[in-house]
Each structure stands twice: as C-alpha cells, then as structure tokens.
C-alpha positions as CSV (number, residue, x, y, z in Angstrom):
1,M,0.5,19.6,13.1
2,T,3.8,19.6,11.2
3,A,4.3,21.5,8.0
4,L,4.7,18.2,6.2
5,V,1.4,17.0,7.4
6,E,-0.3,20.3,6.6
7,R,1.1,20.4,3.1
8,A,0.1,16.8,2.4
9,L,-3.4,17.3,4.0
10,K,-4.0,20.4,1.9
11,S,-2.9,18.7,-1.3
12,Y,-4.9,15.5,-0.7
13,S,-8.0,17.4,0.5
14,A,-8.4,18.4,-3.1
15,L,-9.1,14.7,-3.8
16,E,-12.1,14.8,-1.5
17,V,-11.1,12.0,0.8
18,T,-12.8,11.9,4.2
19,T,-10.2,10.0,6.2
20,V,-7.5,12.5,5.6
21,E,-7.8,14.3,9.0
22,S,-7.3,11.1,11.0
23,A,-4.4,9.8,8.9
24,S,-0.8,9.6,10.0
25,P,1.8,11.4,7.9
26,Q,2.8,8.1,6.3
27,Q,-0.8,7.3,5.5
28,L,-1.2,10.7,3.9
29,I,1.8,10.0,1.6
30,I,0.4,6.6,0.8
31,M,-3.0,8.2,-0.1
32,L,-1.1,10.6,-2.4
33,Y,0.5,7.7,-4.2
34,D,-2.9,6.0,-4.5
35,G,-4.3,9.1,-6.1
36,A,-1.4,9.5,-8.5
37,L,-1.6,5.8,-9.4
38,K,-5.4,6.0,-10.0
39,S,-4.9,8.9,-12.3
40,V,-2.0,7.1,-14.2
41,F,-4.2,4.0,-14.7
42,A,-7.1,6.2,-15.9
43,A,-4.7,7.8,-18.4
44,K,-3.6,4.4,-19.7
45,A,-7.2,3.5,-20.2
46,A,-7.8,6.8,-22.0
47,I,-4.9,6.1,-24.3
48,A,-6.3,2.7,-25.1
49,R,-9.7,4.4,-26.0
50,G,-8.0,7.2,-28.0
51,D,-9.6,9.7,-25.7
52,V,-7.1,12.6,-25.8
53,A,-9.0,14.9,-23.4
54,A,-9.4,12.2,-20.7
55,R,-5.7,11.3,-21.2
56,G,-4.6,14.9,-20.7
57,A,-6.9,15.4,-17.6
58,A,-5.7,12.2,-15.9
59,L,-2.1,12.8,-16.6
60,S,-2.4,16.4,-15.4
61,K,-4.0,15.2,-12.2
62,A,-1.2,12.7,-11.6
63,I,1.4,15.3,-12.2
64,S,-0.4,17.8,-9.9
65,I,-0.5,15.2,-7.1
66,I,3.3,14.5,-7.6
67,D,4.2,18.2,-7.7
68,E,1.8,19.7,-5.2
69,G,1.6,16.8,-2.8
70,L,4.5,14.4,-2.9
71,R,7.2,16.9,-3.9
72,A,5.8,19.6,-1.6
73,A,5.9,17.2,1.3
74,L,9.7,16.8,1.0
75,N,11.8,18.7,3.5
76,L,15.1,19.1,1.6
77,Q,16.9,20.7,4.7
78,T,16.2,17.8,7.1
79,G,15.6,15.0,4.5
80,G,19.2,15.0,3.3
81,E,20.2,12.7,0.4
82,I,16.9,10.7,0.6
83,A,14.8,13.8,0.0
84,Q,17.1,14.9,-2.8
85,N,16.8,11.5,-4.5
86,L,13.0,11.5,-4.1
87,M,12.9,15.0,-5.6
88,A,14.9,13.8,-8.6
89,L,12.7,10.7,-9.0
90,Y,9.5,12.9,-8.8
91,D,11.0,15.1,-11.5
92,Y,11.7,12.1,-13.6
93,I,8.3,10.6,-13.2
94,S,6.6,13.9,-14.0
95,T,8.8,14.2,-17.2
96,R,7.7,10.7,-18.2
97,L,4.1,11.5,-17.7
98,L,4.4,14.7,-19.7
99,H,6.1,12.7,-22.5
100,A,3.2,10.2,-22.2
101,N,0.7,13.0,-22.7
102,V,2.4,14.4,-25.7
103,K,3.1,11.1,-27.5
104,A,0.3,8.9,-26.1
105,D,3.1,6.6,-25.0
106,V,1.9,3.7,-22.9
107,Q,5.4,2.6,-22.0
108,S,6.1,5.9,-20.3
109,V,2.8,5.6,-18.4
110,D,3.8,2.0,-17.4
111,E,7.2,3.2,-16.2
112,A,5.7,6.0,-14.1
113,A,3.2,3.5,-12.6
114,R,5.9,1.0,-11.8
115,L,8.0,3.7,-10.0
116,L,5.0,5.1,-8.1
117,G,4.0,1.6,-7.1
118,E,7.4,0.8,-5.8
119,L,7.6,4.0,-3.8
120,K,4.1,3.4,-2.4
121,Q,5.2,-0.1,-1.3
122,A,8.2,1.4,0.5
123,W,6.0,3.9,2.3
124,E,3.6,1.1,3.3
125,V,6.4,-0.9,4.8
126,L,7.5,2.2,6.7
127,E,4.0,2.8,7.9
128,Q,3.7,-0.8,9.1
129,R,6.9,-0.5,11.1
130,E,5.9,2.7,12.8
131,R,2.4,1.5,13.6
132,P,2.1,0.8,17.4
133,P,1.5,-2.9,18.1
134,A,-2.0,-4.0,18.7
135,V,-2.8,-4.5,22.4
136,V,-4.4,-7.9,23.0
137,P,-6.2,-8.0,26.4
138,M,-5.2,-10.9,28.5
139,E,-7.8,-13.1,30.0
140,P,-7.3,-14.2,33.6
141,P,-5.8,-17.6,34.0
142,E,-8.3,-20.4,34.5
143,R,-8.8,-21.7,38.0
144,R,-7.3,-25.1,38.2
145,P,-6.6,-27.3,41.2
146,S,-2.9,-27.2,41.9
147,V,-1.0,-30.4,41.2
148,S,2.0,-31.3,43.2
149,L,4.8,-33.1,41.4
150,G,6.6,-33.9,44.6
151,K,6.4,-37.1,46.7
152,A,3.4,-37.5,48.9
C-alpha cells in the first residue's frame, strides 16, 4: 500500500466508513471530498438555525478532513505544480471555512462547497478514466445454416 493510500485510509477511517479498505486511491480521495462536503452542508444548516456549537463542530470536521486527509495525501515532491496548486487551494478553502465559523458567513461556506464540489468532480472523472473497462462475456454465435451468395 502506498503512503498516499495509507494516509488517506487513516484519515478517512475516522469517518467510520466500511468500504475504505477496498477503495482505490481515487475513490479514497472522493470519499474525503464527500465527507468534507457533508460537513460543510451541515455547517450551512447550523448557520441557518443559529446553532453556533453545531456550526463550529461541522466546520472543524470539514477543516480536519481537508488538513488531515486531502492535504496530507498530497506528495509535493512528485506531484509538482498540480500538488502545489492543490495545497494552495486547500489552504484557501480552510481559510474560508475558518472565516465562515467566526462570522457565520454563508457566502464563505457556499464558496468552499463550490470549490470542494468542483475538485470532487475532477477526481470522479479521473477515477472513471482509470477504471478498467467492464468485461462483457460473449455468447457463442448462433448456429445458422450457411447461405451461399454465389451461382448455383
């Protein structure tokens, strides 16, 4: 198991998901995005209710998933510019979520959700492209009498 998979597995295991052990590295990252998005949406609902404690807990969980899962899964040595850009984007999203927690700012929550959703979609496309094609068993050809198109 690669270090990337181990870090993502460890981080996502805290979310008590049973399918983690059989997931591909791309699926693990998608699960992390799902967890972060779920927490962001829970925070938005808490803001609407005026529930400060629930808002703080949900945003803290989202930030934790970003920091301990998504950011920790980046390999800055081999990931090059893409990994650097993702690191900066994760920093930005975490900052927006911190701002949302302090100010109960729904617009910051929405921006973070939009960015996380777009990143998740990109990973889903990547995962689809790397998935092996499904093997469809071929049935034997039907037995038909041969027909001659030539002159008799």
